C-alpha positions, 0 to 999 in steps of 0.5 A: 157661149160665143168664141168672143165671150170665151176670149173676154173671160180669159182676158179678164183673168190676165192683168196687164203688165208694163210701165206704170202698172202695179199690183193693186193693194187695198186703198190704192189709186184706181186703175184707169184706162183712157181711150182716144187719140190725138190731142184730145187723148193727150189732154186727158192723159196729162190730167189723169197722170196727176191723180193715178199711178195706174194708167193705160192709154188705148189709142186709135190706129186709123191715122193716115196723114202726115208722118204717120201716113207716110210710114204706114204706106211705106212700111206697112206698120201701125200709124205711130203718131197718136201713140207718140202723142200719148207717150209724150203726154205721160212724160213727167214734169221733171227735166227728164220727162219734159226733155224726152217729151220735146225730143219725141215730138220734134219734127225734122225740117228739111227739103229732103225725105225726112221733112215732117217726120217726128223723132218719136215716130221713127223711134217707135217704128225702129223698135217695132222692126227690132222687136217684132212686137208693137206692145213690147216696143211701146213698153220699152219706149215708155220705160225710156221716157219714164212715162207715167202709164202704159200706151197700147194700140186699140187694134193689131192692124192699121185701120182705114176710117170711112165716113158717110157724109151728106152734102160733101159735094156742095153741088149735091147737098142732099147726096150721101158720099163715102169719104175715106181716110181719117185725115180727110174725115176730120176736115170733111165738109158736109154732115157726117152721118156715120163712120166705119172701119176697114177691115170691118172686124179688126182684131183688138190688141189683147192687152187693151181688152184685158186692161178695159176688163181689169179697170176701175174707170174707163175714160172715153174722150175728149177728141175728134168725135168721128175720127178719134173717139168713136173708132174704139167702138168699131173694134168688136172685141174692144166694144164687147169689153167696154160693155162687159167690164165692171169698170165705171165709165166717164165720157169727156165731152169736147169744149167746142165743135170741131170745124168740119167733122162736128161743126154745129154739134151741140153737146147732146148731139155728140151723145146721140151719134155715139149712141147710134154707133154703140146702142148697147153701151152704158156710161156712168158719167158725162163730163162737160165744161160748164161754160160749153153747155147752154142747155143742161136739160137737153144734155141731161136727157141725152145722157139718160140714153146711157143711164149716165149722170151729167157733171159740169165743171170748169175744165177749160184753160182760164185764158179762153183758148178752147183747150183743156187745162190739165190741173182743172181736168184732173180735179174734175176726174178726181172728184168724179172718181170719188163721188161716183166710185164704189165703196172699197178698194175701187171694186 
């Protein structure tokens, strides 16, 4: 038995505690863990908080752009931006929640050093320095905001994302180059072949691993595929937990390909690249917007690689913008949880 397996067994016995975490009782709503980053994770959280009172977000920590990148470079901290966005998405719809959501998302506009910094980023980093514990600090921010759930970083150290990209240089369309940095990868020209992180064996946050092992459902995606979704599969202990957990898993696909990173990708190709990065990962459901799937048969075939069923539902905003509608996405998740859930109190 490996040391990593022993750690997973110990973590399975440790129930996560924090804002939004309650002891399970018979008939309670499911324990849900959502993995991702950026606006994709925010969309998922805004939907999930409507249907469960036991929600944990596990957030990527590879961001190196904007305010997060500056704080990361200057102070050596985890990038706070995606963590801030997740906390904002978990704020309630009442005046308190919406006020704090706007406050932590507010960015300063000036000609000085504060330009572009988000208030929430500064608050999170200040508490990290005060408490010396990223998880405790995020729990405290969540309590202040009245967040409907908990936010955790996926790794205890900031990560650098690197991608192998074919045709990154238009003058050498057949060559494969290494592109470094999440912000650069997200907008890269050429075809992303694969991604990896530096360090290559980063430590997972124990509370994140424990949350995955203790979950009833794990939701992966939507979001930037190579820079927000797949990085969770590159943290060995987190991937081991995703494979070992008894939780059911749903993969939520994007509404449209992302310019640069996944330009020209079909829904089934998103699954193919995910399988290349985590060949042992199994899923239960692949969720996609019905209008975004021109070839359901091909998507169904790709989902079989993960032993997953395909669920199509209208989850996009009715106004035609390529964004998820929180109410429609919540209805889709709720339907999946009940149709594909186990008999009994979510176990």
